[in-house]
N, CA, C and O atoms as CSV, one atom per row, in Angstrom:
chain,resi,resn,atom,element,x,y,z
A,1,MET,N,N,104.885,70.150,87.077
A,1,MET,CA,C,104.634,71.566,87.150
A,1,MET,C,C,105.924,72.300,86.770
A,1,MET,O,O,106.992,72.009,87.307
A,2,ALA,N,N,105.816,73.230,85.862
A,2,ALA,CA,C,106.971,74.018,85.441
A,2,ALA,C,C,107.255,75.110,86.464
A,2,ALA,O,O,106.341,75.774,86.954
A,3,MET,N,N,108.517,75.281,86.773
A,3,MET,CA,C,108.931,76.314,87.726
A,3,MET,C,C,109.638,77.425,86.960
A,3,MET,O,O,110.405,77.156,86.036
A,4,ASN,N,N,109.385,78.644,87.335
A,4,ASN,CA,C,110.058,79.790,86.735
A,4,ASN,C,C,111.290,80.099,87.585
A,4,ASN,O,O,111.151,80.563,88.717
A,5,PRO,N,N,112.480,79.852,87.066
A,5,PRO,CA,C,113.691,80.082,87.864
A,5,PRO,C,C,113.952,81.558,88.144
A,5,PRO,O,O,114.752,81.890,89.019
A,6,ASP,N,N,113.283,82.445,87.411
A,6,ASP,CA,C,113.455,83.879,87.625
A,6,ASP,C,C,112.426,84.459,88.599
A,6,ASP,O,O,112.491,85.640,88.943
A,7,ALA,N,N,111.489,83.638,89.035
A,7,ALA,CA,C,110.440,84.121,89.939
A,7,ALA,C,C,111.037,84.473,91.297
A,7,ALA,O,O,111.962,83.818,91.778
A,8,HIS,N,N,110.486,85.523,91.900
A,8,HIS,CA,C,110.905,85.921,93.236
A,8,HIS,C,C,109.679,85.857,94.138
A,8,HIS,O,O,108.610,86.342,93.770
A,9,VAL,N,N,109.827,85.269,95.300
A,9,VAL,CA,C,108.731,85.085,96.246
A,9,VAL,C,C,108.940,86.012,97.436
A,9,VAL,O,O,110.040,86.107,97.980
A,10,VAL,N,N,107.872,86.691,97.829
A,10,VAL,CA,C,107.914,87.536,99.015
A,10,VAL,C,C,106.924,86.942,100.017
A,10,VAL,O,O,105.763,86.706,99.684
A,11,VAL,N,N,107.391,86.704,101.244
A,11,VAL,CA,C,106.523,86.182,102.298
A,11,VAL,C,C,106.425,87.207,103.418
A,11,VAL,O,O,107.312,88.040,103.601
A,12,THR,N,N,105.341,87.129,104.152
A,12,THR,CA,C,105.144,88.035,105.282
A,12,THR,C,C,104.254,87.341,106.305
A,12,THR,O,O,103.745,86.246,106.062
A,13,VAL,N,N,104.075,87.985,107.438
A,13,VAL,CA,C,103.166,87.511,108.480
A,13,VAL,C,C,102.161,88.623,108.718
A,13,VAL,O,O,102.538,89.783,108.883
A,14,SER,N,N,100.894,88.274,108.736
A,14,SER,CA,C,99.844,89.263,108.962
A,14,SER,C,C,99.963,89.873,110.358
A,14,SER,O,O,100.194,89.160,111.335
A,15,PRO,N,N,99.804,91.199,110.450
A,15,PRO,CA,C,99.848,91.841,111.764
A,15,PRO,C,C,98.528,91.761,112.529
A,15,PRO,O,O,98.435,92.246,113.657
A,16,VAL,N,N,97.518,91.157,111.927
A,16,VAL,CA,C,96.206,91.068,112.577
A,16,VAL,C,C,96.211,89.893,113.546
A,16,VAL,O,O,96.417,88.751,113.134
A,17,PRO,N,N,95.984,90.163,114.838
A,17,PRO,CA,C,95.991,89.070,115.819
A,17,PRO,C,C,94.790,88.137,115.650
A,17,PRO,O,O,93.780,88.502,115.047
A,18,LEU,N,N,94.922,86.937,116.193
A,18,LEU,CA,C,93.805,85.997,116.176
A,18,LEU,C,C,92.635,86.580,116.956
A,18,LEU,O,O,92.822,87.343,117.904
A,19,GLU,N,N,91.438,86.211,116.548
A,19,GLU,CA,C,90.240,86.652,117.275
A,19,GLU,C,C,89.766,85.575,118.241
A,19,GLU,O,O,89.229,85.873,119.308
A,20,ARG,N,N,89.970,84.318,117.853
A,20,ARG,CA,C,89.587,83.206,118.735
A,20,ARG,C,C,90.470,82.008,118.439
A,20,ARG,O,O,91.127,81.927,117.401
A,21,THR,N,N,90.464,81.096,119.373
A,21,THR,CA,C,91.268,79.891,119.226
A,21,THR,C,C,90.495,78.703,119.787
A,21,THR,O,O,89.654,78.849,120.673
A,22,PHE,N,N,90.794,77.548,119.262
A,22,PHE,CA,C,90.195,76.318,119.778
A,22,PHE,C,C,91.206,75.531,120.599
A,22,PHE,O,O,90.961,74.385,120.976
A,23,SER,N,N,92.349,76.163,120.871
A,23,SER,CA,C,93.417,75.475,121.590
A,23,SER,C,C,93.168,75.387,123.093
A,23,SER,O,O,93.798,74.588,123.785
A,24,GLY,N,N,92.257,76.204,123.590
A,24,GLY,CA,C,92.033,76.257,125.032
A,24,GLY,C,C,92.943,77.253,125.724
A,24,GLY,O,O,92.800,77.504,126.920
A,25,LYS,N,N,93.886,77.828,124.970
A,25,LYS,CA,C,94.797,78.828,125.532
A,25,LYS,C,C,94.134,80.200,125.516
A,25,LYS,O,O,93.207,80.446,124.745
A,26,ASP,N,N,94.617,81.083,126.372
A,26,ASP,CA,C,94.204,82.476,126.336
A,26,ASP,C,C,94.460,83.010,124.934
A,26,ASP,O,O,95.484,82.679,124.336
A,27,ILE,N,N,93.564,83.821,124.394
A,27,ILE,CA,C,93.672,84.293,123.018
A,27,ILE,C,C,94.948,85.106,122.773
A,27,ILE,O,O,95.533,85.013,121.694
A,28,VAL,N,N,95.383,85.890,123.743
A,28,VAL,CA,C,96.609,86.675,123.565
A,28,VAL,C,C,97.811,85.738,123.451
A,28,VAL,O,O,98.669,85.921,122.587
A,29,ILE,N,N,97.864,84.747,124.318
A,29,ILE,CA,C,98.962,83.779,124.281
A,29,ILE,C,C,98.927,82.991,122.972
A,29,ILE,O,O,99.963,82.804,122.334
A,30,ALA,N,N,97.749,82.532,122.570
A,30,ALA,CA,C,97.617,81.766,121.326
A,30,ALA,C,C,98.008,82.602,120.115
A,30,ALA,O,O,98.656,82.100,119.196
A,31,SER,N,N,97.620,83.868,120.109
A,31,SER,CA,C,97.945,84.743,118.980
A,31,SER,C,C,99.443,84.993,118.875
A,31,SER,O,O,100.017,84.880,117.792
A,32,VAL,N,N,100.077,85.331,119.988
A,32,VAL,CA,C,101.523,85.577,119.973
A,32,VAL,C,C,102.272,84.302,119.606
A,32,VAL,O,O,103.233,84.351,118.839
A,33,GLU,N,N,101.847,83.170,120.141
A,33,GLU,CA,C,102.495,81.907,119.808
A,33,GLU,C,C,102.364,81.603,118.314
A,33,GLU,O,O,103.340,81.225,117.665
A,34,GLY,N,N,101.160,81.767,117.775
A,34,GLY,CA,C,100.939,81.502,116.360
A,34,GLY,C,C,101.760,82.410,115.467
A,34,GLY,O,O,102.371,81.951,114.501
A,35,LYS,N,N,101.779,83.701,115.784
A,35,LYS,CA,C,102.563,84.656,114.995
A,35,LYS,C,C,104.054,84.344,115.103
A,35,LYS,O,O,104.788,84.476,114.124
A,36,SER,N,N,104.499,83.938,116.269
A,36,SER,CA,C,105.911,83.604,116.457
A,36,SER,C,C,106.311,82.399,115.619
A,36,SER,O,O,107.387,82.384,115.021
A,37,ILE,N,N,105.459,81.402,115.576
A,37,ILE,CA,C,105.730,80.209,114.774
A,37,ILE,C,C,105.761,80.571,113.296
A,37,ILE,O,O,106.655,80.144,112.565
A,38,LEU,N,N,104.782,81.359,112.855
A,38,LEU,CA,C,104.755,81.779,111.446
A,38,LEU,C,C,105.980,82.613,111.089
A,38,LEU,O,O,106.555,82.447,110.014
A,39,ARG,N,N,106.379,83.510,111.991
A,39,ARG,CA,C,107.546,84.365,111.723
A,39,ARG,C,C,108.816,83.525,111.627
A,39,ARG,O,O,109.653,83.756,110.754
A,40,ALA,N,N,108.958,82.555,112.520
A,40,ALA,CA,C,110.131,81.682,112.487
A,40,ALA,C,C,110.148,80.855,111.200
A,40,ALA,O,O,111.205,80.674,110.595
A,41,ALA,N,N,108.997,80.358,110.784
A,41,ALA,CA,C,108.924,79.581,109.540
A,41,ALA,C,C,109.244,80.459,108.335
A,41,ALA,O,O,109.935,80.017,107.417
A,42,ALA,N,N,108.750,81.695,108.325
A,42,ALA,CA,C,109.041,82.616,107.226
A,42,ALA,C,C,110.538,82.912,107.159
A,42,ALA,O,O,111.105,83.001,106.069
A,43,ALA,N,N,111.176,83.062,108.309
A,43,ALA,CA,C,112.620,83.319,108.346
A,43,ALA,C,C,113.391,82.118,107.800
A,43,ALA,O,O,114.318,82.281,107.007
A,44,GLU,N,N,113.013,80.927,108.218
A,44,GLU,CA,C,113.689,79.724,107.715
A,44,GLU,C,C,113.541,79.604,106.211
A,44,GLU,O,O,114.498,79.297,105.500
A,45,PHE,N,N,112.335,79.849,105.738
A,45,PHE,CA,C,112.048,79.745,104.306
A,45,PHE,C,C,112.830,80.788,103.513
A,45,PHE,O,O,113.452,80.462,102.502
A,46,SER,N,N,112.802,82.039,103.967
A,46,SER,CA,C,113.500,83.094,103.218
A,46,SER,C,C,115.016,82.962,103.338
A,46,SER,O,O,115.739,83.352,102.421
A,47,ASP,N,N,115.502,82.430,104.433
A,47,ASP,CA,C,116.946,82.207,104.584
A,47,ASP,C,C,117.445,81.049,103.719
A,47,ASP,O,O,118.610,81.022,103.319
A,48,ALA,N,N,116.567,80.103,103.436
A,48,ALA,CA,C,116.961,78.900,102.711
A,48,ALA,C,C,117.038,79.099,101.199
A,48,ALA,O,O,117.716,78.339,100.507
A,49,TYR,N,N,116.353,80.111,100.686
A,49,TYR,CA,C,116.286,80.301,99.234
A,49,TYR,C,C,116.670,81.731,98.862
A,49,TYR,O,O,116.199,82.691,99.473
A,50,THR,N,N,117.522,81.859,97.865
A,50,THR,CA,C,117.975,83.191,97.446
A,50,THR,C,C,116.880,83.982,96.741
A,50,THR,O,O,116.958,85.208,96.670
A,51,ASN,N,N,115.868,83.309,96.222
A,51,ASN,CA,C,114.789,84.006,95.522
A,51,ASN,C,C,113.572,84.259,96.414
A,51,ASN,O,O,112.488,84.559,95.913
A,52,VAL,N,N,113.745,84.138,97.729
A,52,VAL,CA,C,112.659,84.395,98.684
A,52,VAL,C,C,113.087,85.505,99.626
A,52,VAL,O,O,114.189,85.486,100.173
A,53,THR,N,N,112.196,86.476,99.807
A,53,THR,CA,C,112.455,87.618,100.690
A,53,THR,C,C,111.326,87.725,101.704
A,53,THR,O,O,110.165,87.468,101.383
A,54,TYR,N,N,111.668,88.100,102.910
A,54,TYR,CA,C,110.655,88.372,103.935
A,54,TYR,C,C,110.362,89.864,103.943
A,54,TYR,O,O,111.286,90.678,103.973
A,55,PHE,N,N,109.079,90.232,103.917
A,55,PHE,CA,C,108.666,91.630,104.040
A,55,PHE,C,C,108.070,91.820,105.433
A,55,PHE,O,O,107.159,91.084,105.814
A,56,PRO,N,N,108.567,92.797,106.202
A,56,PRO,CA,C,108.214,92.917,107.626
A,56,PRO,C,C,106.905,93.658,107.935
A,56,PRO,O,O,106.905,94.596,108.732
A,57,ALA,N,N,105.801,93.250,107.320
A,57,ALA,CA,C,104.515,93.882,107.621
A,57,ALA,C,C,104.146,93.703,109.097
A,57,ALA,O,O,103.666,94.636,109.742
A,58,TYR,N,N,104.370,92.508,109.620
A,58,TYR,CA,C,104.056,92.224,111.025
A,58,TYR,C,C,104.832,93.154,111.946
A,58,TYR,O,O,104.261,93.751,112.859
A,59,GLU,N,N,106.129,93.274,111.708
A,59,GLU,CA,C,106.972,94.110,112.557
A,59,GLU,C,C,106.603,95.590,112.434
A,59,GLU,O,O,106.582,96.314,113.430
A,60,LEU,N,N,106.313,96.038,111.207
A,60,LEU,CA,C,105.965,97.448,111.007
A,60,LEU,C,C,104.748,97.838,111.843
A,60,LEU,O,O,104.734,98.898,112.469
A,61,VAL,N,N,103.744,96.993,111.854
A,61,VAL,CA,C,102.519,97.313,112.597
A,61,VAL,C,C,102.704,97.121,114.094
A,61,VAL,O,O,102.366,98.010,114.876
A,62,THR,N,N,103.229,95.987,114.499
A,62,THR,CA,C,103.307,95.712,115.930
A,62,THR,C,C,104.257,96.657,116.655
A,62,THR,O,O,104.042,96.959,117.829
A,63,MET,N,N,105.296,97.125,115.984
A,63,MET,CA,C,106.227,98.062,116.626
A,63,MET,C,C,105.639,99.457,116.768
A,63,MET,O,O,106.135,100.264,117.555
A,64,MET,N,N,104.585,99.747,116.012
A,64,MET,CA,C,103.920,101.045,116.129
A,64,MET,C,C,103.021,101.112,117.361
A,64,MET,O,O,102.706,102.197,117.849
A,65,GLY,N,N,102.616,99.965,117.851
A,65,GLY,CA,C,101.775,99.919,119.029
A,65,GLY,C,C,100.313,100.175,118.715
A,65,GLY,O,O,99.865,100.008,117.580
A,66,GLU,N,N,99.580,100.581,119.736
A,66,GLU,CA,C,98.126,100.737,119.630
A,66,GLU,C,C,97.692,101.727,118.565
A,66,GLU,O,O,96.631,101.550,117.967
A,67,GLU,N,N,98.487,102.774,118.307
A,67,GLU,CA,C,98.069,103.778,117.326
A,67,GLU,C,C,98.002,103.229,115.907
A,67,GLU,O,O,97.446,103.884,115.025
A,68,ALA,N,N,98.550,102.049,115.667
A,68,ALA,CA,C,98.481,101.431,114.340
A,68,ALA,C,C,97.098,100.845,114.062
A,68,ALA,O,O,96.754,100.567,112.913
A,69,TYR,N,N,96.314,100.661,115.109
A,69,TYR,CA,C,95.020,99.993,114.979
A,69,TYR,C,C,93.860,100.963,115.131
A,69,TYR,O,O,93.985,102.018,115.752
A,70,GLN,N,N,92.727,100.580,114.547
A,70,GLN,CA,C,91.488,101.337,114.694
A,70,GLN,C,C,90.818,100.919,115.996
A,70,GLN,O,O,90.727,99.728,116.295
A,71,GLY,N,N,90.360,101.872,116.755
A,71,GLY,CA,C,89.626,101.552,117.964
A,71,GLY,C,C,90.439,100.805,118.990
A,71,GLY,O,O,91.668,100.777,118.931
A,72,CYS,N,N,89.749,100.205,119.923
A,72,CYS,CA,C,90.432,99.554,121.043
A,72,CYS,C,C,90.531,98.039,120.886
A,72,CYS,O,O,91.043,97.366,121.781
A,73,ASP,N,N,90.054,97.488,119.772
A,73,ASP,CA,C,90.089,96.030,119.641
A,73,ASP,C,C,91.452,95.490,119.207
A,73,ASP,O,O,91.696,94.287,119.297
A,74,LEU,N,N,92.341,96.370,118.736
A,74,LEU,CA,C,93.687,96.003,118.298
A,74,LEU,C,C,93.680,94.899,117.237
A,74,LEU,O,O,94.585,94.065,117.187
A,75,ARG,N,N,92.643,94.906,116.388
A,75,ARG,CA,C,92.532,93.907,115.320
A,75,ARG,C,C,92.509,94.535,113.932
A,75,ARG,O,O,92.962,93.914,112.970
A,76,HIS,N,N,92.000,95.730,113.812
A,76,HIS,CA,C,91.840,96.362,112.503
A,76,HIS,C,C,92.890,97.453,112.330
A,76,HIS,O,O,92.882,98.460,113.038
A,77,VAL,N,N,93.786,97.237,111.384
A,77,VAL,CA,C,94.879,98.175,111.150
A,77,VAL,C,C,94.324,99.428,110.479
A,77,VAL,O,O,93.530,99.341,109.543
A,78,ASN,N,N,94.758,100.615,110.976
A,78,ASN,CA,C,94.319,101.889,110.406
A,78,ASN,C,C,94.635,101.963,108.922
A,78,ASN,O,O,95.653,101.444,108.467
A,79,ASP,N,N,93.760,102.607,108.179
A,79,ASP,CA,C,93.957,102.743,106.734
A,79,ASP,C,C,95.282,103.415,106.399
A,79,ASP,O,O,95.967,102.997,105.466
A,80,HIS,N,N,95.652,104.454,107.152
A,80,HIS,CA,C,96.908,105.145,106.834
A,80,HIS,C,C,98.122,104.242,107.067
A,80,HIS,O,O,99.137,104.385,106.385
A,81,VAL,N,N,98.028,103.328,108.010
A,81,VAL,CA,C,99.123,102.382,108.258
A,81,VAL,C,C,99.178,101.360,107.122
A,81,VAL,O,O,100.263,101.010,106.657
A,82,VAL,N,N,98.020,100.883,106.675
A,82,VAL,CA,C,97.972,99.960,105.540
A,82,VAL,C,C,98.584,100.626,104.316
A,82,VAL,O,O,99.372,100.004,103.604
A,83,GLN,N,N,98.232,101.878,104.065
A,83,GLN,CA,C,98.787,102.610,102.924
A,83,GLN,C,C,100.305,102.754,103.049
A,83,GLN,O,O,101.023,102.617,102.059
A,84,MET,N,N,100.793,103.028,104.252
A,84,MET,CA,C,102.230,103.151,104.479
A,84,MET,C,C,102.938,101.824,104.177
A,84,MET,O,O,103.992,101.805,103.541
A,85,ILE,N,N,102.352,100.725,104.638
A,85,ILE,CA,C,102.933,99.410,104.413
A,85,ILE,C,C,102.923,99.068,102.924
A,85,ILE,O,O,103.912,98.564,102.391
A,86,MET,N,N,101.809,99.342,102.260
A,86,MET,CA,C,101.728,99.048,100.831
A,86,MET,C,C,102.710,99.901,100.031
A,86,MET,O,O,103.298,99.421,99.062
A,87,LYS,N,N,102.890,101.143,100.423
A,87,LYS,CA,C,103.858,102.013,99.749
A,87,LYS,C,C,105.271,101.442,99.920
A,87,LYS,O,O,106.040,101.378,98.960
A,88,ALA,N,N,105.602,101.033,101.131
A,88,ALA,CA,C,106.919,100.445,101.391
A,88,ALA,C,C,107.101,99.161,100.587
A,88,ALA,O,O,108.174,98.919,100.034
A,89,PHE,N,N,106.059,98.345,100.522
A,89,PHE,CA,C,106.137,97.107,99.746
A,89,PHE,C,C,106.360,97.408,98.268
A,89,PHE,O,O,107.226,96.813,97.627
A,90,MET,N,N,105.575,98.331,97.738
A,90,MET,CA,C,105.691,98.678,96.313
A,90,MET,C,C,107.073,99.239,96.002
A,90,MET,O,O,107.679,98.876,94.994
A,91,GLU,N,N,107.571,100.119,96.859
A,91,GLU,CA,C,108.894,100.704,96.625
A,91,GLU,C,C,110.002,99.659,96.716
A,91,GLU,O,O,110.991,99.728,95.987
A,92,THR,N,N,109.833,98.707,97.604
A,92,THR,CA,C,110.851,97.686,97.826
A,92,THR,C,C,110.799,96.554,96.798
A,92,THR,O,O,111.838,96.072,96.349
A,93,HIS,N,N,109.600,96.136,96.432
A,93,HIS,CA,C,109.468,94.915,95.633
A,93,HIS,C,C,108.856,95.089,94.245
A,93,HIS,O,O,108.899,94.163,93.435
A,94,VAL,N,N,108.287,96.257,93.957
A,94,VAL,CA,C,107.612,96.404,92.685
A,94,VAL,C,C,108.236,97.498,91.828
A,94,VAL,O,O,108.371,97.326,90.616
A,95,ALA,N,N,108.615,98.608,92.428
A,95,ALA,CA,C,109.171,99.731,91.669
A,95,ALA,C,C,110.348,99.251,90.823
A,95,ALA,O,O,111.237,98.555,91.314
A,96,GLY,N,N,110.342,99.628,89.563
A,96,GLY,CA,C,111.412,99.226,88.673
A,96,GLY,C,C,111.196,97.864,88.032
A,96,GLY,O,O,111.942,97.478,87.132
A,97,HIS,N,N,110.176,97.127,88.487
A,97,HIS,CA,C,109.909,95.804,87.928
A,97,HIS,C,C,108.670,95.794,87.024
A,97,HIS,O,O,108.366,94.786,86.386
A,98,ILE,N,N,107.966,96.918,86.979
A,98,ILE,CA,C,106.756,97.000,86.174
A,98,ILE,C,C,107.154,97.478,84.777
A,98,ILE,O,O,107.844,98.485,84.625
A,99,ALA,N,N,106.708,96.742,83.767
A,99,ALA,CA,C,106.995,97.147,82.382
A,99,ALA,C,C,106.194,98.406,82.055
A,99,ALA,O,O,104.983,98.464,82.270
A,100,GLU,N,N,106.876,99.383,81.545
A,100,GLU,CA,C,106.189,100.628,81.211
A,100,GLU,C,C,105.814,100.667,79.765
A,100,GLU,O,O,105.225,101.646,79.306
């Protein structure tokens, strides 16, 4: 497989919590544990390679608290928050890289 040495990889962790688990653990505990493991792996991966960047979608949503989500289920991110995250992503990782 040919690798593009100029390619840049962006990784992130989804801010959407798990809905169910087969681990037998409480869903809140399982969700936080899973997200923590994914976040730690993303950090290791992005720290290990100069062409890999972590984008903090998970942190942006979770630090906003309940108002970031639709309704009381805390699973569906509000459209305006998604738009804010996508705007930040585009400005950080896409702007200036699109051929005009």
